[in-house]
C-alpha positions as CSV (number, residue, x, y, z in Angstrom):
1,M,-27.7,20.2,-49.1
2,L,-28.4,22.5,-51.9
3,P,-28.2,21.4,-55.5
4,S,-26.0,23.1,-58.1
5,V,-27.6,24.9,-61.0
6,F,-26.8,25.7,-64.6
7,I,-28.6,28.6,-66.4
8,S,-28.4,29.8,-69.9
9,H,-28.7,33.5,-69.3
10,G,-29.7,34.6,-72.8
11,S,-29.4,38.0,-74.4
12,P,-29.0,41.0,-72.1
13,M,-32.6,41.9,-73.2
14,H,-33.9,39.1,-71.0
15,A,-33.3,41.5,-68.1
16,L,-35.9,43.8,-69.6
17,E,-38.1,41.3,-71.4
18,P,-37.6,38.0,-69.6
19,G,-40.4,36.1,-71.3
20,P,-40.8,32.4,-70.5
21,A,-37.1,32.1,-69.4
22,G,-37.8,34.7,-66.7
23,E,-40.8,32.7,-65.5
24,A,-38.6,29.6,-65.3
25,W,-36.0,31.6,-63.3
26,K,-38.7,32.9,-60.9
27,A,-40.0,29.4,-60.4
28,L,-36.5,28.2,-59.7
29,G,-35.9,30.8,-57.0
30,R,-39.2,29.9,-55.3
31,R,-38.4,26.3,-55.4
32,L,-34.9,26.6,-54.0
33,G,-35.8,29.1,-51.3
34,K,-33.5,31.8,-50.0
35,P,-29.9,30.5,-49.6
36,R,-27.3,32.1,-47.3
37,A,-25.4,33.3,-50.3
38,I,-24.8,32.6,-54.0
39,L,-21.6,31.8,-55.8
40,I,-22.1,32.2,-59.5
41,A,-19.7,31.6,-62.4
42,S,-20.4,33.8,-65.4
43,A,-19.2,33.3,-68.9
44,H,-18.6,37.1,-69.1
45,W,-15.6,37.2,-66.7
46,E,-12.6,35.6,-68.3
47,T,-9.3,35.3,-66.5
48,D,-6.1,33.2,-66.6
49,S,-6.8,31.7,-63.1
50,P,-9.9,31.7,-60.9
51,M,-10.8,35.1,-59.4
52,L,-13.7,35.9,-57.0
53,T,-15.5,39.2,-56.3
54,G,-14.6,40.4,-52.9
55,S,-16.6,43.6,-52.7
56,A,-19.2,44.0,-49.9
57,K,-21.2,46.2,-52.3
58,P,-20.6,44.9,-55.9
59,Q,-21.6,47.3,-58.7
60,T,-24.0,46.3,-61.5
61,I,-21.8,46.0,-64.7
62,H,-23.5,46.8,-68.0
63,D,-21.1,44.8,-70.2
64,F,-22.9,45.2,-73.5
65,Y,-23.3,47.8,-76.2
66,N,-26.1,49.3,-78.5
67,F,-29.0,48.1,-76.4
68,P,-32.1,50.1,-75.4
69,E,-31.3,52.8,-72.9
70,P,-33.7,51.4,-70.1
71,L,-31.5,48.3,-69.9
72,Y,-28.6,50.5,-68.7
73,R,-30.7,51.9,-65.9
74,L,-31.3,48.5,-64.3
75,R,-29.4,47.8,-61.1
76,Y,-29.1,44.6,-59.0
77,P,-28.0,45.9,-55.6
78,A,-27.4,42.6,-53.9
79,P,-24.7,42.7,-51.2
80,G,-21.4,40.9,-51.7
81,A,-20.1,38.2,-49.4
82,P,-16.4,38.8,-48.8
83,E,-16.2,35.9,-46.3
84,I,-17.6,33.4,-48.9
85,A,-15.1,34.7,-51.4
86,Q,-12.3,34.1,-48.9
87,R,-13.6,30.6,-48.1
88,A,-13.9,29.7,-51.8
89,A,-10.4,30.9,-52.5
90,A,-9.1,28.8,-49.6
91,L,-11.0,25.7,-50.8
92,L,-9.5,26.2,-54.3
93,K,-6.0,26.6,-52.9
94,D,-6.5,23.4,-50.8
95,A,-7.2,21.7,-54.2
96,D,-4.0,23.1,-55.7
97,I,-6.0,25.6,-57.8
98,G,-4.6,29.0,-57.5
99,A,-7.2,31.6,-56.8
100,S,-7.4,35.3,-56.0
101,I,-9.9,37.9,-55.0
102,D,-10.8,41.1,-56.9
103,G,-12.1,43.7,-54.4
104,A,-13.3,46.1,-57.0
105,R,-15.2,44.1,-59.7
106,G,-18.9,44.0,-59.8
107,L,-21.5,41.6,-61.2
108,D,-21.9,41.3,-65.0
109,H,-25.2,40.5,-66.8
110,G,-24.4,36.8,-66.9
111,A,-24.9,37.0,-63.1
112,W,-27.4,39.7,-62.4
113,A,-29.8,39.2,-65.3
114,P,-31.1,35.8,-64.1
115,L,-30.7,36.7,-60.4
116,L,-33.0,39.7,-61.1
117,Y,-35.8,37.2,-61.5
118,M,-34.7,34.3,-59.2
119,Y,-34.2,36.7,-56.2
120,P,-35.8,40.0,-57.2
121,E,-35.4,41.5,-53.7
122,A,-31.7,41.4,-54.2
123,D,-31.4,40.3,-50.6
124,V,-29.1,37.3,-51.1
125,P,-25.4,38.1,-51.0
126,V,-23.6,37.3,-54.3
127,V,-20.0,36.3,-55.1
128,Q,-19.1,35.9,-58.8
129,I,-16.3,33.6,-60.0
130,S,-14.5,33.9,-63.3
131,V,-14.0,31.3,-66.0
132,Q,-10.7,30.3,-67.6
133,P,-11.2,29.5,-71.3
134,A,-7.6,28.6,-71.8
135,L,-7.8,25.8,-69.3
136,G,-10.8,23.9,-70.7
137,P,-13.8,22.0,-69.4
138,K,-12.0,19.5,-67.1
139,H,-10.5,22.4,-65.1
140,H,-13.9,23.8,-64.5
141,V,-15.2,20.4,-63.3
142,N,-12.3,20.5,-60.8
143,V,-13.0,24.0,-59.7
144,G,-16.7,23.2,-59.0
145,R,-15.6,20.0,-57.2
146,A,-13.3,21.9,-55.0
147,L,-16.2,24.1,-53.9
148,L,-18.7,21.3,-53.3
149,S,-18.7,21.8,-49.5
150,L,-20.2,25.3,-49.8
151,A,-23.6,23.7,-50.6
152,E,-23.5,22.1,-47.1
153,D,-23.4,25.7,-45.7
154,N,-26.5,26.8,-47.7
155,V,-24.5,28.5,-50.5
156,L,-26.1,28.1,-53.9
157,V,-23.6,27.4,-56.6
158,I,-24.7,28.5,-60.1
159,G,-23.0,28.3,-63.5
160,S,-24.4,30.9,-65.9
161,G,-23.5,30.5,-69.6
162,H,-25.4,29.0,-72.6
163,M,-26.3,25.6,-73.9
164,T,-25.4,26.9,-77.4
165,H,-23.7,30.2,-78.2
166,N,-22.9,30.9,-81.9
167,L,-23.3,34.6,-82.3
168,R,-22.6,34.5,-86.0
169,D,-25.5,32.2,-86.5
170,W,-27.6,34.3,-84.1
171,S,-27.0,37.4,-86.1
172,R,-28.4,35.7,-89.2
173,G,-30.9,33.4,-87.7
174,R,-34.5,33.9,-86.7
175,G,-37.6,31.6,-86.8
176,A,-37.6,27.9,-86.2
177,P,-34.9,26.3,-84.1
178,A,-31.9,25.2,-86.2
179,P,-31.5,21.4,-86.3
180,Y,-27.9,21.5,-85.0
181,A,-29.0,23.4,-81.9
182,R,-31.7,20.9,-81.2
183,E,-29.3,18.0,-81.8
184,F,-26.7,19.5,-79.5
185,Q,-29.3,20.0,-76.8
186,A,-30.3,16.4,-77.1
187,W,-26.7,15.1,-77.0
188,V,-25.9,17.0,-73.9
189,F,-29.2,15.9,-72.3
190,D,-28.3,12.2,-73.0
191,K,-24.7,12.5,-71.7
192,L,-25.8,14.2,-68.5
193,N,-28.3,11.5,-67.8
194,E,-25.7,8.9,-68.6
195,H,-23.3,10.6,-66.2
196,D,-20.8,10.5,-69.1
197,V,-18.7,13.5,-68.0
198,E,-15.8,12.3,-70.1
199,S,-17.7,12.7,-73.3
200,L,-19.0,16.1,-72.2
201,I,-15.5,17.3,-71.4
202,E,-14.5,16.2,-74.9
203,Y,-17.6,17.6,-76.5
204,R,-15.7,19.4,-79.3
205,A,-14.5,16.1,-80.6
206,R,-17.4,13.8,-79.6
207,A,-20.5,15.9,-80.3
208,A,-21.5,16.1,-84.0
209,H,-22.2,19.9,-83.6
210,G,-19.9,20.7,-80.7
211,V,-17.8,23.3,-82.5
212,R,-20.7,24.9,-84.2
213,A,-22.7,25.1,-81.0
214,H,-19.7,26.7,-79.3
215,P,-17.1,28.3,-81.6
216,T,-15.4,29.3,-78.3
217,D,-15.7,27.5,-75.0
218,E,-16.5,30.3,-72.5
219,H,-20.3,30.1,-72.6
220,F,-20.2,26.3,-72.1
221,L,-17.7,26.3,-69.2
222,P,-20.2,27.3,-66.5
223,L,-22.0,23.9,-67.2
224,F,-18.8,22.1,-66.2
225,F,-18.5,24.3,-63.1
226,A,-22.0,23.4,-62.0
227,L,-21.4,19.7,-62.8
228,G,-18.3,19.7,-60.6
229,A,-20.2,21.3,-57.7
230,A,-23.1,18.9,-57.9
231,P,-23.6,16.1,-55.3
232,E,-22.0,12.8,-56.4
233,R,-24.2,11.0,-59.0
234,A,-26.6,13.9,-58.9
235,K,-29.7,13.5,-61.1
236,P,-29.8,16.2,-63.8
237,E,-33.2,17.8,-64.1
238,R,-33.8,20.0,-67.1
239,I,-36.2,22.8,-66.1
240,Y,-36.2,24.8,-69.3
241,D,-35.2,24.1,-72.9
242,A,-36.4,26.7,-75.3
243,I,-34.3,28.0,-78.2
244,D,-34.2,31.8,-78.8
245,S,-33.6,33.3,-82.3
246,G,-33.3,29.9,-83.9
247,V,-29.9,29.1,-82.5
248,L,-29.5,30.1,-78.8
249,A,-30.5,27.1,-76.7
250,M,-31.6,28.4,-73.3
251,D,-31.5,25.1,-71.3
252,A,-31.4,25.3,-67.5
253,Y,-30.6,22.3,-65.2
254,V,-30.8,21.5,-61.5
255,F,-28.3,18.9,-60.3
256,N,-29.8,17.3,-57.2
């Protein structure tokens, strides 16, 4: 049975200049091998209820502005997996979570930027699933849990967001890692290893720097999706933990 994975996807520039994060993503792809398909939740697709990409040939979406022109030429031409999208939607409905399929939407950079290095041949079919910021962390744990059986069929479930994501601080910050970002990383690491999902769900109230680490929820929600999709009592293995631009924690975890 495949593990579930959480990735901090970083700035869109990681697609052009992957650096150490890209090396970690490459190593992760080699370690996991080639799955039948990938189901990836990206922080960059927000909807009121879960939606899945149903296109057989999803487009590469460049959902960012004022970046170098070569970034917009990048393509990740992985096929879609309409049958996996249909199965995931059915599993969600069985769990009383309404879900639908978008046959036109492509893959945004939260999905394709890390996959460009995990699976550079773009030969693994990809389905993207949206996040629902209005419904909070517990909902995303339940969404992931409803899809747990996909891993038994060699479908790799990934949450792609960020361990910390304060763009106001990012615009001002460079240099050494900010203490609050390091402290939030450590708090999450401890709670994951304690299997204290309740505290994680209530991170905005329980973590000293929860609100500063995530002024809005959307980039943290993919972690909860990956947690829900993990095997019961899975061991969290942190495979990468750098901080970019002083405040953007780039943690990646495998839950096995």
